[in-house]
KOLKEKE-31602 format. One record per residue: y, z, x of N, C-alpha, C, O in turn; residue number from 1; residue in one letter. Coordinates in steps of 0.02 Angstrom, whole numbers, always signed. Layout:
REM residues N
<<Y; Z; X>; <Y; Z; X>; <Y; Z; X>; <Y; Z; X>; NUM; 'a'> ...
END
This chain:
REM residues 160
<<-1158; +550; +788>; <-1123; +585; +719>; <-1119; +656; +739>; <-1076; +685; +706>; 1; 'm'> <<-1143; +686; +773>; <-1129; +761; +792>; <-1050; +771; +824>; <-1013; +818; +810>; 2; 'k'> <<-1036; +721; +867>; <-969; +720; +890>; <-916; +718; +842>; <-864; +751; +847>; 3; 'n'> <<-929; +681; +795>; <-866; +671; +739>; <-876; +752; +702>; <-824; +780; +685>; 4; 'y'> <<-928; +780; +692>; <-909; +837; +653>; <-868; +882; +700>; <-818; +911; +681>; 5; 'a'> <<-896; +885; +767>; <-862; +936; +805>; <-784; +914; +812>; <-745; +962; +815>; 6; 'l'> <<-757; +859; +815>; <-702; +835; +818>; <-665; +863; +748>; <-614; +897; +746>; 7; 'i'> <<-699; +843; +701>; <-672; +855; +631>; <-663; +950; +626>; <-618; +977; +594>; 8; 's'> <<-702; +979; +655>; <-704; +1036; +643>; <-642; +1075; +701>; <-605; +1122; +687>; 9; 'k'> <<-645; +1050; +747>; <-585; +1066; +789>; <-517; +1063; +778>; <-474; +1104; +793>; 10; 'i'> <<-513; +999; +746>; <-440; +975; +702>; <-436; +1024; +653>; <-389; +1064; +660>; 11; 't'> <<-470; +1032; +609>; <-467; +1071; +550>; <-438; +1144; +574>; <-388; +1168; +547>; 12; 'l'> <<-472; +1178; +625>; <-456; +1245; +650>; <-383; +1237; +680>; <-342; +1280; +665>; 13; 'w'> <<-364; +1190; +719>; <-305; +1177; +760>; <-245; +1169; +690>; <-197; +1207; +685>; 14; 'c'> <<-258; +1121; +647>; <-206; +1134; +593>; <-204; +1188; +548>; <-152; +1197; +517>; 15; 'l'> <<-253; +1226; +541>; <-247; +1292; +525>; <-208; +1345; +561>; <-165; +1383; +541>; 16; 'm'> <<-232; +1336; +611>; <-201; +1397; +655>; <-115; +1369; +661>; <-71; +1412; +669>; 17; 'a'> <<-98; +1307; +658>; <-27; +1300; +681>; <+3; +1307; +593>; <+62; +1325; +587>; 18; 'v'> <<-25; +1298; +546>; <-8; +1320; +468>; <-3; +1381; +474>; <+55; +1397; +464>; 19; 'g'> <<-43; +1436; +488>; <-47; +1499; +490>; <+20; +1514; +530>; <+66; +1536; +495>; 20; 'i'> <<+30; +1507; +587>; <+97; +1514; +641>; <+161; +1507; +602>; <+199; +1554; +595>; 21; 'i'> <<+174; +1444; +577>; <+235; +1427; +536>; <+224; +1468; +480>; <+278; +1491; +460>; 22; 'v'> <<+177; +1485; +448>; <+191; +1522; +391>; <+210; +1592; +409>; <+261; +1617; +385>; 23; 's'> <<+170; +1624; +452>; <+211; +1693; +469>; <+280; +1689; +499>; <+320; +1735; +490>; 24; 'v'> <<+294; +1634; +536>; <+357; +1627; +555>; <+408; +1635; +484>; <+458; +1670; +478>; 25; 'm'> <<+381; +1598; +444>; <+448; +1584; +383>; <+435; +1640; +346>; <+489; +1659; +323>; 26; 'f'> <<+377; +1686; +325>; <+378; +1729; +302>; <+394; +1802; +325>; <+412; +1846; +286>; 27; 'f'> <<+386; +1810; +385>; <+382; +1883; +416>; <+430; +1889; +478>; <+448; +1944; +499>; 28; 'f'> <<+450; +1827; +507>; <+494; +1842; +568>; <+561; +1804; +566>; <+566; +1747; +542>; 29; 'v'> <<+606; +1835; +588>; <+672; +1796; +587>; <+741; +1825; +558>; <+794; +1831; +589>; 30; 'g'> <<+725; +1843; +482>; <+795; +1856; +458>; <+821; +1789; +424>; <+781; +1747; +403>; 31; 'g'> <<+880; +1784; +422>; <+910; +1723; +382>; <+967; +1687; +441>; <+994; +1716; +488>; 32; 'y'> <<+972; +1631; +426>; <+1015; +1591; +449>; <+1083; +1607; +459>; <+1096; +1651; +418>; 33; 'e'> <<+1140; +1594; +495>; <+1205; +1614; +502>; <+1228; +1593; +445>; <+1252; +1636; +408>; 34; 'a'> <<+1226; +1526; +424>; <+1272; +1489; +365>; <+1240; +1533; +294>; <+1186; +1562; +289>; 35; 'e'> <<+1284; +1527; +253>; <+1268; +1545; +187>; <+1297; +1503; +135>; <+1350; +1473; +143>; 36; 't'> <<+1262; +1501; +80>; <+1281; +1457; +22>; <+1302; +1489; -28>; <+1272; +1541; -42>; 37; 'm'> <<+1367; +1465; -78>; <+1375; +1509; -130>; <+1356; +1444; -195>; <+1374; +1385; -191>; 38; 'e'> <<+1322; +1469; -243>; <+1296; +1433; -283>; <+1314; +1467; -352>; <+1284; +1518; -366>; 39; 'v'> <<+1358; +1444; -395>; <+1378; +1487; -466>; <+1387; +1556; -454>; <+1360; +1598; -490>; 40; 'a'> <<+1427; +1574; -400>; <+1463; +1632; -386>; <+1398; +1685; -352>; <+1406; +1746; -346>; 41; 'g'> <<+1351; +1656; -337>; <+1297; +1701; -304>; <+1289; +1665; -230>; <+1276; +1606; -220>; 42; 'd'> <<+1302; +1720; -178>; <+1276; +1706; -101>; <+1206; +1695; -94>; <+1168; +1740; -110>; 43; 'v'> <<+1180; +1634; -69>; <+1112; +1625; -53>; <+1106; +1616; +22>; <+1143; +1577; +51>; 44; 'l'> <<+1057; +1655; +58>; <+1045; +1648; +115>; <+987; +1603; +129>; <+948; +1593; +83>; 45; 'q'> <<+976; +1572; +193>; <+923; +1530; +193>; <+885; +1578; +255>; <+919; +1609; +296>; 46; 't'> <<+810; +1577; +255>; <+764; +1607; +291>; <+774; +1582; +363>; <+798; +1526; +369>; 47; 'p'> <<+761; +1612; +410>; <+776; +1565; +470>; <+741; +1513; +508>; <+764; +1476; +553>; 48; 'a'> <<+671; +1516; +478>; <+621; +1470; +493>; <+600; +1407; +438>; <+549; +1372; +437>; 49; 'n'> <<+659; +1408; +394>; <+638; +1365; +345>; <+627; +1286; +380>; <+579; +1255; +357>; 50; 't'> <<+660; +1259; +422>; <+672; +1198; +452>; <+593; +1184; +473>; <+565; +1131; +456>; 51; 'n'> <<+559; +1237; +514>; <+497; +1239; +540>; <+445; +1221; +482>; <+406; +1173; +480>; 52; 'a'> <<+454; +1271; +435>; <+408; +1257; +376>; <+408; +1202; +333>; <+355; +1183; +308>; 53; 'f'> <<+465; +1172; +321>; <+473; +1103; +297>; <+445; +1046; +350>; <+419; +996; +325>; 54; 'l'> <<+450; +1051; +409>; <+435; +1006; +445>; <+368; +998; +459>; <+340; +944; +469>; 55; 'v'> <<+338; +1064; +460>; <+256; +1062; +463>; <+234; +1037; +390>; <+185; +1000; +393>; 56; 'w'> <<+259; +1048; +325>; <+235; +1014; +271>; <+251; +944; +272>; <+207; +911; +246>; 57; 'g'> <<+304; +908; +294>; <+308; +837; +307>; <+249; +806; +341>; <+221; +754; +323>; 58; 'y'> <<+231; +849; +402>; <+178; +826; +445>; <+108; +823; +414>; <+63; +783; +428>; 59; 'i'> <<+106; +871; +371>; <+40; +874; +353>; <+30; +823; +292>; <-25; +803; +275>; 60; 'l'> <<+105; +798; +255>; <+100; +758; +202>; <+77; +689; +230>; <+35; +653; +203>; 61; 'f'> <<+113; +673; +291>; <+114; +613; +321>; <+47; +602; +342>; <+21; +548; +328>; 62; 'a'> <<+16; +645; +374>; <-49; +651; +404>; <-102; +639; +350>; <-153; +609; +366>; 63; 'a'> <<-92; +661; +289>; <-134; +654; +217>; <-135; +587; +203>; <-186; +555; +191>; 64; 't'> <<-79; +565; +204>; <-56; +484; +175>; <-105; +440; +226>; <-145; +399; +203>; 65; 'i'> <<-99; +451; +300>; <-132; +391; +348>; <-195; +417; +344>; <-236; +372; +357>; 66; 'v'> <<-226; +477; +330>; <-296; +481; +306>; <-328; +444; +263>; <-383; +417; +267>; 67; 'a'> <<-272; +444; +206>; <-311; +431; +142>; <-309; +353; +153>; <-362; +322; +143>; 68; 't'> <<-259; +322; +171>; <-257; +255; +181>; <-312; +227; +227>; <-338; +172; +216>; 69; 'l'> <<-328; +262; +270>; <-380; +238; +325>; <-440; +240; +291>; <-479; +192; +295>; 70; 'y'> <<-454; +294; +255>; <-523; +311; +210>; <-528; +246; +164>; <-578; +210; +163>; 71; 'g'> <<-476; +234; +129>; <-477; +175; +77>; <-491; +111; +107>; <-526; +72; +75>; 72; 'v'> <<-467; +92; +167>; <-469; +44; +195>; <-532; +34; +231>; <-544; -25; +246>; 73; 'c'> <<-573; +77; +246>; <-630; +84; +277>; <-686; +76; +226>; <-740; +47; +235>; 74; 'v'> <<-660; +113; +161>; <-715; +110; +103>; <-706; +39; +66>; <-752; +22; +28>; 75; 'g'> <<-652; -2; +73>; <-648; -67; +41>; <-694; -113; +95>; <-736; -150; +71>; 76; 'l'> <<-687; -111; +154>; <-728; -156; +191>; <-806; -153; +190>; <-847; -199; +191>; 77; 'i'> <<-816; -81; +188>; <-891; -79; +170>; <-920; -81; +105>; <-980; -83; +94>; 78; 'q'> <<-877; -79; +64>; <-893; -90; -12>; <-889; -177; -13>; <-934; -208; -42>; 79; 'g'> <<-843; -205; +15>; <-856; -295; +4>; <-919; -314; +55>; <-946; -370; +55>; 80; 'f'> <<-935; -261; +94>; <-1010; -289; +113>; <-1063; -274; +88>; <-1116; -305; +95>; 81; 'k'> <<-1053; -211; +49>; <-1116; -203; +12>; <-1113; -232; -57>; <-1155; -274; -71>; 82; 'k'> <<-1071; -217; -101>; <-1057; -243; -169>; <-996; -264; -191>; <-961; -228; -227>; 83; 'd'> <<-977; -324; -170>; <-913; -362; -188>; <-879; -359; -265>; <-819; -357; -279>; 84; 'p'> <<-944; -360; -317>; <-928; -357; -375>; <-889; -286; -399>; <-836; -283; -430>; 85; 'k'> <<-927; -232; -378>; <-907; -184; -384>; <-846; -148; -361>; <-818; -102; -391>; 86; 'k'> <<-829; -175; -303>; <-765; -163; -258>; <-714; -191; -295>; <-665; -159; -312>; 87; 't'> <<-724; -255; -309>; <-670; -298; -350>; <-645; -259; -399>; <-584; -250; -400>; 88; 't'> <<-691; -225; -453>; <-681; -186; -502>; <-636; -138; -473>; <-579; -144; -494>; 89; 'r'> <<-643; -97; -436>; <-606; -48; -401>; <-540; -62; -386>; <-495; -23; -401>; 90; 'g'> <<-528; -126; -350>; <-464; -149; -352>; <-425; -177; -407>; <-365; -193; -400>; 91; 'l'> <<-460; -185; -467>; <-410; -191; -523>; <-397; -137; -540>; <-339; -135; -560>; 92; 'l'> <<-429; -75; -544>; <-394; -22; -565>; <-332; -10; -521>; <-278; +2; -549>; 93; 'f'> <<-337; -13; -461>; <-290; +9; -415>; <-220; -38; -434>; <-162; -17; -432>; 94; 'a'> <<-244; -108; -453>; <-183; -142; -472>; <-152; -119; -539>; <-91; -127; -548>; 95; 'g'> <<-188; -93; -580>; <-168; -63; -643>; <-125; -6; -628>; <-68; -4; -651>; 96; 'v'> <<-150; +47; -586>; <-107; +96; -563>; <-43; +69; -533>; <+11; +84; -559>; 97; 'f'> <<-47; +32; -484>; <+10; -1; -465>; <+69; -19; -516>; <+125; +6; -519>; 98; 'f'> <<+42; -67; -552>; <+71; -84; -616>; <+113; -34; -666>; <+167; -43; -693>; 99; 'i'> <<+77; +14; -668>; <+106; +78; -707>; <+144; +104; -664>; <+190; +131; -695>; 100; 'i'> <<+152; +113; -595>; <+201; +141; -563>; <+273; +89; -549>; <+329; +109; -534>; 101; 'l'> <<+256; +30; -556>; <+318; -18; -571>; <+359; -10; -626>; <+420; -10; -621>; 102; 'i'> <<+324; -2; -687>; <+334; -9; -755>; <+391; +73; -763>; <+447; +78; -788>; 103; 'v'> <<+352; +119; -735>; <+389; +178; -736>; <+457; +177; -686>; <+510; +203; -704>; 104; 'c'> <<+451; +152; -637>; <+508; +145; -591>; <+565; +105; -632>; <+624; +123; -627>; 105; 'w'> <<+545; +46; -675>; <+595; +6; -708>; <+618; +37; -764>; <+668; +19; -794>; 106; 'v'> <<+573; +100; -784>; <+596; +138; -848>; <+656; +190; -823>; <+703; +201; -860>; 107; 'l'> <<+651; +217; -766>; <+693; +260; -732>; <+766; +249; -741>; <+788; +192; -750>; 108; 'g'> <<+803; +301; -739>; <+888; +289; -743>; <+914; +307; -683>; <+909; +365; -661>; 109; 's'> <<+950; +249; -646>; <+984; +290; -587>; <+1055; +328; -590>; <+1093; +341; -544>; 110; 'p'> <<+1063; +342; -667>; <+1112; +382; -680>; <+1108; +449; -656>; <+1053; +475; -646>; 111; 'a'> <<+1179; +487; -643>; <+1168; +555; -612>; <+1137; +604; -654>; <+1147; +604; -715>; 112; 'e'> <<+1100; +648; -625>; <+1072; +698; -653>; <+1113; +765; -633>; <+1119; +781; -574>; 113; 'v'> <<+1139; +799; -683>; <+1174; +856; -665>; <+1138; +919; -666>; <+1104; +943; -711>; 114; 'r'> <<+1151; +939; -610>; <+1110; +999; -587>; <+1165; +1060; -572>; <+1215; +1048; -538>; 115; 'i'> <<+1156; +1110; -594>; <+1203; +1169; -596>; <+1201; +1198; -532>; <+1148; +1221; -510>; 116; 'l'> <<+1261; +1201; -496>; <+1267; +1219; -423>; <+1261; +1178; -379>; <+1283; +1198; -324>; 117; 'g'> <<+1231; +1105; -380>; <+1214; +1058; -346>; <+1278; +1017; -327>; <+1316; +996; -370>; 118; 'y'> <<+1284; +1008; -272>; <+1349; +952; -254>; <+1340; +891; -202>; <+1385; +857; -177>; 119; 'e'> <<+1273; +886; -192>; <+1264; +833; -151>; <+1254; +755; -190>; <+1274; +746; -248>; 120; 'g'> <<+1224; +709; -154>; <+1216; +651; -186>; <+1143; +626; -194>; <+1130; +566; -200>; 121; 'd'> <<+1090; +680; -193>; <+1047; +659; -188>; <+990; +658; -269>; <+929; +653; -274>; 122; 'g'> <<+1044; +664; -321>; <+1029; +654; -376>; <+1055; +607; -420>; <+1059; +617; -480>; 123; 'n'> <<+1072; +554; -392>; <+1103; +489; -410>; <+1076; +441; -378>; <+1050; +446; -323>; 124; 'v'> <<+1084; +376; -423>; <+1052; +305; -378>; <+966; +309; -381>; <+930; +325; -427>; 125; 'g'> <<+952; +290; -319>; <+889; +281; -306>; <+845; +353; -314>; <+786; +352; -330>; 126; 'v'> <<+871; +395; -305>; <+846; +462; -313>; <+820; +494; -370>; <+766; +521; -380>; 127; 'w'> <<+872; +484; -408>; <+871; +499; -474>; <+819; +454; -513>; <+779; +484; -548>; 128; 'a'> <<+815; +378; -509>; <+776; +359; -525>; <+704; +348; -511>; <+665; +319; -547>; 129; 'q'> <<+691; +378; -448>; <+617; +398; -414>; <+600; +459; -470>; <+556; +452; -511>; 130; 'm'> <<+637; +513; -466>; <+623; +577; -509>; <+608; +560; -570>; <+565; +595; -597>; 131; 's'> <<+639; +498; -615>; <+619; +483; -673>; <+553; +446; -669>; <+510; +459; -712>; 132; 'd'> <<+542; +399; -619>; <+478; +364; -622>; <+424; +403; -601>; <+369; +376; -605>; 133; 'a'> <<+425; +460; -580>; <+381; +510; -554>; <+359; +560; -611>; <+303; +586; -618>; 134; 'v'> <<+404; +567; -644>; <+397; +610; -709>; <+350; +567; -765>; <+299; +590; -791>; 135; 'l'> <<+378; +503; -776>; <+349; +454; -823>; <+278; +444; -803>; <+232; +448; -843>; 136; 'y'> <<+269; +431; -738>; <+194; +409; -711>; <+153; +468; -717>; <+94; +458; -732>; 137; 'a'> <<+179; +541; -706>; <+140; +599; -724>; <+114; +607; -792>; <+56; +625; -803>; 138; 'i'> <<+165; +590; -847>; <+155; +582; -920>; <+103; +535; -935>; <+55; +553; -970>; 139; 'y'> <<+107; +468; -907>; <+65; +406; -913>; <-3; +432; -896>; <-51; +438; -934>; 140; 'v'> <<+4; +447; -821>; <-71; +472; -809>; <-107; +532; -844>; <-167; +532; -856>; 141; 'l'> <<-74; +574; -855>; <-94; +629; -895>; <-120; +613; -972>; <-171; +640; -994>; 142; 'l'> <<-87; +572; -1004>; <-118; +552; -1052>; <-183; +498; -1043>; <-226; +502; -1087>; 143; 'c'> <<-191; +458; -1001>; <-236; +414; -984>; <-299; +459; -972>; <-354; +451; -998>; 144; 'a'> <<-278; +516; -921>; <-357; +566; -912>; <-377; +599; -972>; <-435; +618; -977>; 145; 'f'> <<-339; +609; -1017>; <-348; +648; -1086>; <-398; +598; -1121>; <-454; +614; -1143>; 146; 'i'> <<-370; +536; -1124>; <-407; +483; -1155>; <-471; +463; -1142>; <-513; +454; -1186>; 147; 'a'> <<-480; +455; -1066>; <-532; +452; -1028>; <-588; +520; -1043>; <-645; +509; -1062>; 148; 'v'> <<-572; +566; -1036>; <-615; +622; -1044>; <-654; +623; -1125>; <-714; +630; -1136>; 149; 'v'> <<-601; +615; -1171>; <-624; +603; -1237>; <-677; +556; -1250>; <-730; +569; -1277>; 150; 'i'> <<-655; +492; -1223>; <-691; +429; -1220>; <-759; +451; -1192>; <-811; +442; -1223>; 151; 'w'> <<-755; +480; -1129>; <-821; +494; -1100>; <-865; +545; -1135>; <-925; +552; -1124>; 152; 'g'> <<-829; +578; -1177>; <-861; +628; -1204>; <-907; +605; -1273>; <-963; +624; -1290>; 153; 'a'> <<-859; +557; -1305>; <-880; +525; -1367>; <-944; +483; -1344>; <-996; +479; -1376>; 154; 'v'> <<-929; +449; -1278>; <-984; +385; -1271>; <-1043; +425; -1246>; <-1099; +405; -1262>; 155; 'y'> <<-1038; +475; -1211>; <-1103; +517; -1200>; <-1143; +533; -1260>; <-1204; +525; -1265>; 156; 't'> <<-1102; +558; -1309>; <-1148; +590; -1372>; <-1175; +522; -1402>; <-1234; +514; -1417>; 157; 'r'> <<-1130; +479; -1410>; <-1167; +413; -1445>; <-1232; +393; -1409>; <-1285; +373; -1434>; 158; 'l'> <<-1219; +401; -1348>; <-1289; +360; -1295>; <-1348; +408; -1314>; <-1406; +389; -1306>; 159; 'r'> <<-1333; +468; -1337>; <-1403; +518; -1344>; <-1439; +494; -1403>; <-1491; +521; -1420>; 160; 'k'> 
END
């Protein structure tokens, strides 16, 4: 078990070092790209290391997803060995969550979203529908969170 802690610590320090280096490159080194954009009459310049910063964010996001899925799978396997009934209940909540996501996706509209100064095609079709779905999911999950907090407080008071 001691080796896992050492590997975890080394990994953390390496990720943090790369993150600091990329952040310093983005914020303090380099100036601006040669290309400029004109949006609504204003000239916008892109910092020189924007791509490195974004790629590092994508790498961290992907690593987080992989680590989360790995942890969930290991937890499910161990949960089924220890207490199958409780684990099945957890899977039920995961199923409800995915049903909420599917309903939010269906409610989303693929119609074009008008954005001042934006001329690309990332605001129409699947991307517009995904942005709607994410917003609807946030609203539903926020309401569910508030309801669970209130229910938990009432339930705790009634139990006393």
